[in-house]
C-alpha positions in Angstrom: 0.0 0.0 0.0 1.6 3.3 -1.1 1.6 6.2 1.3 3.3 9.6 1.8 5.0 11.1 4.8 7.1 14.2 5.5 10.6 13.9 7.1 13.2 16.5 7.9 16.3 16.0 5.9 19.7 17.3 6.8 20.3 19.2 3.6 20.9 22.9 4.4 18.3 22.8 7.2 15.4 22.7 4.7 12.4 20.4 4.8 12.3 17.7 2.2 9.3 15.6 1.1 9.9 11.9 1.1 7.6 9.8 -1.1 7.6 6.1 -0.5 5.8 4.5 -3.4 7.2 1.1 -2.7 8.5 -0.5 0.5 11.9 -1.1 -1.1 12.3 2.2 -2.9 12.6 5.6 -1.2 12.8 8.8 -3.3 14.0 12.0 -1.6 13.4 15.4 -3.3 15.7 18.3 -2.2 14.9 21.8 -3.4 17.7 23.3 -5.5 19.7 26.2 -4.1 19.2 29.3 -6.2 21.9 31.6 -7.7 21.0 34.3 -5.2 21.8 32.0 -2.3 25.2 31.1 -3.7 26.1 34.8 -4.2 25.0 35.6 -0.7 27.1 32.8 0.8 30.2 33.9 -1.2 29.7 37.5 0.0 29.5 36.3 3.6 32.7 34.2 3.2 34.6 37.1 1.6 33.4 39.5 4.4 34.6 37.1 7.1 38.0 36.8 5.4 38.4 40.6 5.2 37.4 40.9 8.9 40.0 38.3 9.9 42.7 40.1 7.8 41.9 43.5 9.3 41.8 42.2 12.8 45.3 40.8 12.4 46.8 44.2 11.3 48.6 46.4 13.8 48.8 50.1 13.5 52.1 50.6 15.4 54.0 52.2 12.5 51.1 54.5 11.6 50.7 55.9 15.1 54.4 55.9 16.1 55.9 59.1 17.5 57.4 61.3 14.8 58.2 64.9 13.9 55.6 66.8 11.9 56.8 69.5 9.5 56.3 73.1 10.6 55.2 71.9 14.1 56.6 72.2 17.5 57.7 69.3 19.7 58.5 68.6 23.3 61.4 66.3 22.4 63.9 69.1 22.1 64.6 71.9 24.6 63.9 74.7 22.1 60.5 73.0 21.2 61.3 73.1 17.5 60.9 70.0 15.4 63.3 71.2 12.6 66.9 71.1 13.7 69.2 74.1 12.9 72.1 73.5 10.5 75.5 72.8 12.0 77.6 75.9 12.2 79.8 76.6 9.2 78.4 73.8 7.1 78.3 74.3 3.4 76.1 72.5 0.9 77.7 70.5 -1.9 78.8 72.8 -4.8 78.4 76.0 -2.7 81.8 76.3 -1.0 82.6 79.5 -2.9 86.2 79.3 -1.8 87.3 82.1 -4.3 85.5 85.1 -2.9 86.5 87.4 -5.7 84.9 85.2 -8.3 81.6 85.3 -6.5 81.6 88.9 -5.2 83.8 90.9 -7.6 85.4 92.8 -4.7 88.3 92.3 -2.2 89.1 93.8 1.2 90.4 97.3 0.6 93.1 99.0 2.7 90.6 101.2 4.3 88.3 98.3 5.3 85.8 98.9 2.5 85.2 96.7 -0.4 87.4 97.4 -3.4 86.8 96.6 -7.1 89.6 95.5 -9.3 90.4 95.5 -13.0 91.2 91.8 -12.9 89.3 88.9 -14.5 89.2 85.7 -12.3 89.9 83.5 -15.3 91.5 83.9 -18.8 89.4 85.7 -21.4 89.2 83.6 -24.5 87.1 84.0 -27.7 84.6 81.5 -26.3 84.2 83.6 -23.2 83.6 86.8 -25.3 81.1 85.0 -27.4 79.2 83.8 -24.3 79.3 87.3 -22.9 78.0 88.7 -26.2 75.1 86.2 -26.3 74.1 86.9 -22.6 74.6 90.7 -23.1 72.3 90.7 -26.2 69.6 88.8 -24.2 69.6 90.7 -20.9 71.4 94.1 -21.4 70.5 95.4 -24.8 66.9 96.4 -23.9 68.3 99.2 -21.8 71.9 99.7 -22.9 71.5 98.9 -26.7 73.8 96.5 -28.6 76.7 99.0 -28.6 76.3 99.9 -24.9 75.4 103.6 -25.4 72.5 103.5 -23.0 69.8 104.1 -25.6 68.1 100.7 -25.7 64.5 100.1 -27.0 62.8 100.6 -23.6 64.7 103.8 -22.9 63.3 105.2 -26.2 59.9 104.3 -25.0 60.0 106.2 -21.7 62.2 104.2 -19.3 65.0 105.9 -17.4 68.2 106.4 -19.4 70.7 103.6 -18.9 74.4 103.8 -18.4 76.5 104.7 -21.4 79.6 102.5 -21.2 81.6 104.9 -23.4 81.6 108.0 -21.3 84.6 108.9 -19.2 83.0 107.7 -15.9 82.4 104.1 -17.2 85.6 103.9 -19.1 87.6 104.5 -15.9 85.7 101.9 -13.9 87.4 98.5 -13.2 86.0 95.4 -14.9 84.8 93.9 -11.6 82.5 96.9 -11.2 80.2 95.6 -13.9 80.1 92.2 -12.2 79.2 93.8 -8.9 76.4 95.8 -10.6 74.9 92.8 -12.2 75.0 91.0 -8.9 73.5 93.7 -6.7 71.8 96.2 -9.1 72.7 99.9 -9.4 70.5 102.9 -9.4 67.3 102.1 -11.3 68.8 98.9 -12.6 67.7 95.7 -10.8 70.2 92.9 -10.1 70.5 90.0 -12.5 72.0 87.4 -10.2 69.1 85.1 -10.7 69.3 85.3 -14.5 73.1 85.2 -14.8 75.4 82.7 -13.2 78.7 84.1 -11.8 80.7 82.9 -14.8 78.2 84.5 -17.2 78.4 87.8 -15.3 82.2 87.8 -15.7 81.7 86.9 -19.4 79.3 89.9 -19.8 81.8 92.2 -18.0 84.6 91.1 -20.4 82.3 91.7 -23.4 81.4 95.2 -22.1 85.2 96.0 -22.0 85.5 94.7 -25.5 82.6 97.0 -26.6 84.4 99.9 -25.0 87.6 99.1 -26.8 85.7 98.7 -30.1 83.9 102.0 -29.9 87.0 103.9 -29.0 89.3 102.2 -31.5 91.6 104.1 -33.9 93.2 103.2 -37.2 96.3 102.3 -35.3 94.5 99.5 -33.4 93.6 97.7 -36.7 96.0 94.8 -37.5 98.1 95.2 -40.6 96.5 94.1 -43.9 93.0 94.6 -42.6 90.9 97.1 -44.7 88.8 99.5 -42.7 85.6 100.7 -44.3 83.9 103.9 -43.3 80.5 103.6 -41.7 79.0 106.1 -44.2 80.1 103.8 -47.1 78.6 100.7 -45.4 75.3 102.6 -45.0 75.3 103.6 -48.6 76.1 100.1 -49.8 73.3 98.6 -47.8 70.8 101.4 -48.8 70.5 102.5 -45.2 69.5 106.1 -44.3 72.3 108.6 -43.7 71.4 108.8 -40.0 72.6 105.2 -39.6 76.2 106.5 -39.4 75.4 109.4 -37.1 75.5 109.3 -33.3 72.3 108.2 -31.7 70.3 111.1 -30.2 68.8 110.6 -26.8 65.0 110.5 -27.3 62.8 113.1 -25.8 60.6 110.3 -24.4 63.3 109.3 -21.9 62.7 110.2 -18.2 65.1 112.8 -16.7 63.4 114.8 -14.0 62.2 114.0 -10.5 64.1 110.7 -9.9 63.0 108.5 -7.0 65.3 109.2 -4.1 65.8 105.5 -3.3 66.9 104.8 -6.8 69.2 107.8 -7.2 69.7 109.7 -10.4 69.3 108.0 -13.8 72.3 105.8 -14.8 74.2 106.8 -11.6 74.8 105.3 -8.2 72.0 104.9 -5.6 71.3 107.9 -3.4 72.6 106.3 -0.2 75.5 106.6 2.2 78.7 104.7 1.8 78.5 101.1 2.8 79.9 100.1 6.2 83.3 98.4 6.5 83.1 94.7 5.7 85.3 91.6 6.1 85.9 89.8 2.8 87.7 86.4 2.8 91.0 86.0 1.0 90.6 85.4 -2.7 92.5 82.8 -4.7 92.5 84.9 -7.8 94.0 88.1 -6.4 95.7 86.9 -3.3 94.0 89.8 -1.3 
């Protein structure tokens, strides 16, 4: 006699229906586990694994005592986290053992700085070419390419720049130009950020070459070299006659009412003499 009965199976805690159609045959029907159940179980297992992993991590290195930039600290007596540099330490490449090369001045007999008409290294044609290239980039806007102080921005209203060919500038030592480029002079700002020390010396050497070229005579020309008059060059190149004449100072240049802190145009700053200073011994000059 066939009959039905319900029994509890051990498959995933779900109730299974057992159908016994014959005393010797037992059929058990187990409901299939859906895809949603499998994904949920996988998510639970992954979550447990992550929790176990996080629980095993320690935060000792993250929370260890350390110095925070720009903050104080109780570790040192001065309560500063940043340590001051050791006295008299010098960064690599910044020894500057030849003071004349980097300053352009030496210690004068009277205790003041003294400029010299001495180059710290030999002047070669390569040095002059480098000086010409740097001069044309940074100096010609004010001083012009021949150094007469009538550059393009002076013709457009800027204060007149120094004329390298007047008696004042012809008598100045060559290191004076290095010093001016390093610290500025009058209305001229300093160019220490634009020109490295070696380039400043190269420009100073080229300025001296410009002075010699503009004041040259026929006796300075090597034998066998033909000298052509500037009027003839202007005529051959179809240039106006004014090309060979001296440059006039434009009426647009500023002359009057100079700013006291800047001094007079193209002259020294309006300030008192600098105090006596101590300059290290220079390898170049021995002073």
